[in-house]
Residue frames as qw, qx, qy, qz and C-alpha x, y, z in Angstrom:
[[0.284, -0.796, 0.321, 0.428, 2.74, -1.15, -12.55],
 [0.120, -0.468, 0.730, 0.483, 3.87, -3.17, -15.52],
 [0.868, 0.337, -0.110, -0.348, 3.17, -5.15, -18.59],
 [0.420, -0.461, 0.773, 0.115, 5.06, -8.44, -18.51],
 [0.825, 0.474, -0.014, -0.309, 5.20, -10.06, -21.91],
 [0.534, -0.373, 0.686, 0.325, 7.34, -12.91, -23.16],
 [0.530, 0.254, 0.693, 0.417, 8.09, -13.26, -26.85],
 [0.254, 0.740, 0.022, -0.623, 7.77, -10.86, -29.73],
 [0.724, 0.617, -0.192, -0.242, 7.57, -12.61, -33.07],
 [0.847, 0.320, -0.339, 0.256, 10.94, -14.01, -34.14],
 [0.172, 0.513, -0.526, 0.657, 12.72, -12.05, -31.43],
 [0.645, -0.514, -0.563, 0.049, 12.31, -13.23, -27.87],
 [0.157, 0.351, -0.388, 0.838, 12.32, -10.95, -24.90],
 [0.342, -0.600, -0.672, 0.266, 10.81, -10.39, -21.52],
 [0.106, 0.493, 0.148, 0.851, 9.36, -6.88, -21.51],
 [0.297, -0.619, -0.596, 0.418, 8.33, -4.62, -18.65],
 [0.117, 0.446, 0.191, 0.867, 6.86, -1.10, -18.81],
 [0.002, -0.301, -0.562, 0.771, 5.43, 1.35, -16.28],
 [0.050, -0.595, -0.659, -0.457, 1.78, 2.07, -16.87],
 [0.288, -0.877, -0.364, -0.122, 0.03, 5.18, -15.64],
 [0.594, 0.028, -0.204, 0.778, 3.34, 7.01, -15.17],
 [0.000, 0.443, 0.064, 0.894, 1.73, 10.47, -15.32],
 [0.638, -0.603, -0.297, -0.375, -0.90, 9.55, -12.73],
 [0.806, -0.342, -0.273, 0.398, 1.78, 8.20, -10.35],
 [0.436, 0.198, -0.077, 0.874, 3.94, 11.29, -10.98],
 [0.248, -0.588, -0.175, -0.750, 1.01, 13.63, -10.26],
 [0.759, -0.570, -0.303, -0.080, 0.24, 11.76, -7.02],
 [0.740, -0.161, -0.204, 0.620, 3.88, 11.97, -5.92],
 [0.204, 0.397, 0.033, 0.894, 3.97, 15.71, -6.76],
 [0.476, -0.647, -0.230, -0.549, 0.82, 16.31, -4.69],
 [0.838, -0.486, -0.220, 0.114, 2.33, 14.33, -1.82],
 [0.099, -0.934, 0.339, -0.050, 5.54, 16.32, -2.04],
 [0.827, -0.306, 0.431, 0.191, 7.63, 13.22, -2.63],
 [0.136, 0.672, -0.584, -0.433, 10.70, 13.06, -4.89],
 [0.923, 0.202, 0.299, -0.136, 10.62, 10.41, -7.55],
 [0.348, 0.791, -0.472, -0.174, 13.83, 11.12, -9.49],
 [0.211, 0.460, -0.862, -0.005, 15.37, 7.84, -10.54],
 [0.543, -0.099, 0.703, -0.449, 12.85, 5.72, -8.69],
 [0.847, 0.398, 0.091, -0.340, 11.12, 4.38, -11.86],
 [0.536, 0.630, -0.562, -0.016, 14.47, 3.68, -13.56],
 [0.080, -0.447, 0.834, -0.314, 15.88, 1.90, -10.52],
 [0.691, 0.040, 0.555, -0.461, 12.69, -0.13, -10.04],
 [0.837, 0.477, -0.066, -0.259, 12.47, -1.26, -13.66],
 [0.414, 0.621, -0.658, 0.100, 16.17, -2.05, -13.85],
 [0.323, -0.353, 0.777, -0.409, 16.00, -3.92, -10.57],
 [0.808, 0.167, 0.413, -0.386, 13.06, -6.07, -11.71],
 [0.744, 0.590, -0.279, -0.145, 14.70, -6.71, -15.07],
 [0.157, 0.580, -0.774, 0.201, 17.90, -7.82, -13.40],
 [0.560, -0.146, 0.712, -0.397, 15.94, -10.24, -11.23],
 [0.849, 0.403, 0.151, -0.305, 14.26, -11.61, -14.39],
 [0.503, 0.679, -0.533, -0.030, 17.67, -11.90, -16.13],
 [0.147, -0.443, 0.839, -0.281, 19.09, -13.92, -13.25],
 [0.707, 0.086, 0.570, -0.409, 15.99, -16.14, -13.08],
 [0.797, 0.544, -0.064, -0.254, 15.92, -16.73, -16.86],
 [0.309, 0.647, -0.695, 0.061, 19.61, -17.56, -16.82],
 [0.377, -0.301, 0.804, -0.348, 19.06, -20.06, -14.04],
 [0.731, 0.216, 0.563, -0.320, 16.25, -21.91, -15.82],
 [0.577, 0.642, -0.355, -0.359, 17.63, -21.81, -19.38],
 [0.981, -0.018, 0.175, 0.077, 18.59, -25.33, -20.48],
 [0.133, -0.810, 0.518, 0.240, 22.30, -25.75, -20.85],
 [0.947, 0.279, 0.006, 0.159, 24.15, -27.62, -23.53],
 [0.610, 0.319, -0.210, 0.694, 27.22, -25.34, -23.55],
 [0.354, -0.626, -0.405, 0.565, 25.87, -22.63, -21.19],
 [0.255, 0.087, 0.252, 0.930, 26.28, -19.90, -23.81],
 [0.221, -0.589, -0.501, -0.594, 22.59, -19.09, -24.11],
 [0.550, -0.686, -0.448, 0.162, 22.14, -18.99, -20.31],
 [0.486, -0.412, -0.054, 0.769, 25.06, -16.54, -20.01],
 [0.257, 0.263, 0.417, 0.831, 23.85, -14.39, -22.92],
 [0.129, -0.802, -0.577, -0.091, 20.77, -12.78, -21.32],
 [0.301, 0.072, -0.114, 0.944, 21.12, -8.98, -21.14],
 [0.008, -0.750, -0.541, 0.380, 19.01, -6.14, -19.76],
 [0.234, 0.283, 0.293, 0.883, 18.08, -3.17, -21.89],
 [0.081, -0.695, -0.550, 0.456, 16.33, -0.09, -20.53],
 [0.215, 0.479, 0.338, 0.781, 14.91, 2.98, -22.31],
 [0.151, -0.344, -0.493, 0.785, 14.45, 5.93, -20.02],
 [0.228, 0.056, -0.208, -0.950, 12.28, 7.90, -22.50],
 [0.605, -0.189, -0.555, -0.539, 9.63, 5.15, -22.54],
 [0.478, -0.406, 0.582, -0.517, 10.15, 3.86, -18.95],
 [0.965, 0.119, 0.040, -0.231, 10.40, 0.39, -20.39],
 [0.025, -0.632, 0.768, 0.104, 12.96, -2.32, -20.71],
 [0.952, 0.109, -0.109, -0.265, 13.48, -5.94, -21.59],
 [0.510, -0.474, 0.707, 0.127, 15.66, -9.00, -21.15],
 [0.826, 0.519, -0.075, -0.208, 16.81, -10.68, -24.32],
 [0.872, -0.134, 0.231, 0.411, 19.66, -12.86, -25.53],
 [0.137, -0.757, 0.285, 0.572, 22.62, -10.76, -26.57],
 [0.758, 0.646, 0.013, -0.091, 23.17, -10.50, -30.31],
 [0.198, 0.810, -0.548, 0.071, 26.93, -10.46, -29.66],
 [0.514, -0.382, 0.751, -0.158, 27.24, -13.89, -28.01],
 [0.772, 0.356, -0.365, -0.379, 27.80, -16.89, -30.27],
 [0.626, -0.329, 0.707, -0.020, 28.70, -20.57, -30.23],
 [0.122, 0.253, -0.825, -0.490, 29.58, -23.14, -32.87],
 [0.757, 0.008, -0.125, -0.641, 26.42, -24.74, -34.27],
 [0.494, -0.164, 0.841, -0.146, 25.60, -28.27, -33.24],
 [0.311, 0.194, -0.677, -0.638, 25.00, -30.19, -36.50],
 [0.125, -0.227, -0.965, 0.033, 22.84, -32.78, -34.78],
 [0.076, 0.568, 0.598, -0.560, 20.35, -30.20, -33.49],
 [0.254, 0.662, 0.001, -0.705, 20.22, -27.78, -36.40],
 [0.805, 0.439, 0.397, 0.028, 20.68, -30.16, -39.34],
 [0.439, 0.872, -0.195, 0.090, 23.76, -28.39, -40.55],
 [0.886, -0.210, 0.012, 0.413, 27.33, -29.62, -40.56],
 [0.397, 0.809, -0.023, 0.432, 28.72, -26.20, -41.47],
 [0.626, -0.270, -0.342, 0.647, 30.11, -25.42, -38.04],
 [0.074, 0.632, 0.148, 0.757, 28.85, -21.88, -38.56],
 [0.161, -0.112, -0.586, 0.786, 28.73, -19.70, -35.50],
 [0.237, -0.668, -0.589, -0.388, 25.22, -18.94, -34.30],
 [0.074, -0.368, 0.324, -0.868, 24.36, -15.99, -32.12],
 [0.029, 0.232, 0.841, -0.488, 22.41, -16.61, -28.94],
 [0.393, 0.397, 0.189, -0.808, 19.78, -14.29, -30.41],
 [0.520, 0.271, -0.594, -0.552, 19.50, -16.67, -33.40],
 [0.468, -0.043, -0.881, -0.051, 19.29, -20.03, -31.64],
 [0.120, 0.047, 0.637, -0.760, 17.57, -18.73, -28.51],
 [0.601, 0.145, -0.008, -0.786, 14.20, -18.47, -30.32],
 [0.651, 0.130, -0.706, -0.248, 14.51, -22.09, -31.52],
 [0.274, -0.015, -0.844, 0.461, 15.12, -23.29, -28.00],
 [0.266, 0.112, 0.412, -0.864, 12.31, -21.07, -26.60],
 [0.625, 0.146, -0.276, -0.715, 9.80, -22.21, -29.26],
 [0.379, 0.051, -0.924, 0.012, 10.28, -25.80, -28.15],
 [0.582, -0.521, -0.199, -0.592, 7.92, -24.79, -25.38],
 [0.844, -0.412, -0.340, 0.053, 7.46, -26.27, -21.91],
 [0.659, -0.646, 0.026, 0.385, 10.54, -26.19, -19.78],
 [0.611, 0.140, 0.276, 0.728, 12.56, -24.90, -22.76],
 [0.073, 0.785, 0.302, 0.535, 10.55, -21.61, -22.98],
 [0.502, -0.154, -0.427, 0.736, 12.73, -19.69, -20.53],
 [0.049, -0.121, 0.054, -0.990, 11.06, -16.28, -20.95],
 [0.587, -0.381, -0.448, -0.557, 7.48, -17.68, -20.88],
 [0.699, -0.323, -0.586, 0.253, 8.44, -19.54, -17.70],
 [0.317, -0.045, -0.328, 0.889, 10.00, -16.47, -16.16],
 [0.286, -0.257, -0.156, -0.910, 6.90, -14.37, -16.98],
 [0.694, -0.366, -0.505, -0.360, 4.60, -17.09, -15.61],
 [0.727, -0.280, -0.519, 0.350, 6.63, -17.96, -12.51],
 [0.366, -0.172, -0.271, 0.874, 7.80, -14.48, -11.55],
 [0.062, -0.459, -0.411, -0.785, 4.99, -12.42, -13.06],
 [0.480, -0.709, -0.492, -0.156, 2.70, -12.56, -10.01],
 [0.614, -0.481, -0.227, 0.582, 5.51, -11.10, -7.93],
 [0.388, 0.388, 0.183, 0.816, 6.01, -8.06, -10.18],
 [0.213, -0.797, -0.211, -0.525, 3.52, -5.66, -8.53],
 [0.719, -0.683, -0.093, 0.083, 4.70, -6.49, -4.97],
 [0.744, -0.161, 0.087, 0.643, 8.40, -6.47, -5.81],
 [0.304, 0.537, 0.236, 0.751, 8.03, -3.33, -7.92],
 [0.346, -0.850, -0.168, -0.360, 6.16, -1.44, -5.20],
 [0.773, -0.561, -0.022, 0.295, 8.76, -2.54, -2.60],
 [0.640, 0.081, 0.158, 0.748, 11.64, -1.37, -4.81],
 [0.094, 0.683, 0.260, 0.676, 9.87, 1.88, -5.60],
 [0.516, -0.823, -0.178, -0.157, 9.00, 2.59, -1.96],
 [0.783, -0.352, -0.008, 0.513, 12.62, 2.01, -1.00],
 [0.457, 0.306, 0.183, 0.815, 13.57, 4.94, -3.27],
 [0.177, -0.828, -0.296, -0.442, 11.16, 7.40, -1.60],
 [0.133, 0.450, -0.485, 0.738, 12.43, 9.83, 1.02],
 [0.463, -0.418, -0.757, 0.195, 11.47, 8.97, 4.61]]
């Protein structure tokens, strides 16, 4: 049902996309089942679960990064992702970034540094690894819940 990918170059995100949409749609049409909104609700539901999980496992110094995770969904591609919001910022920590400027850093700027530290710091990699195996089952359950009885 999905591609679950963590990381995308300098940007970091947890990405999910419906594969074989037209095959599923044709099957539902043949079965006489309505599907309106089911894909959207399923993808958004899974992404919200990923956002909550990533927020819970993100290391906290101030908590800003953990609170910054947002869900974005594109209905034309039946895909979405979780990423740190570019609108959330905190004062830089001169001991960690080697700068005493006190400049405000966006979560989308310092999130990749934290994530690239790897291991327990890689919150999207961990989310993909730890929750990824549940995606097909959770997705099918959410999708089935949207079908008429």
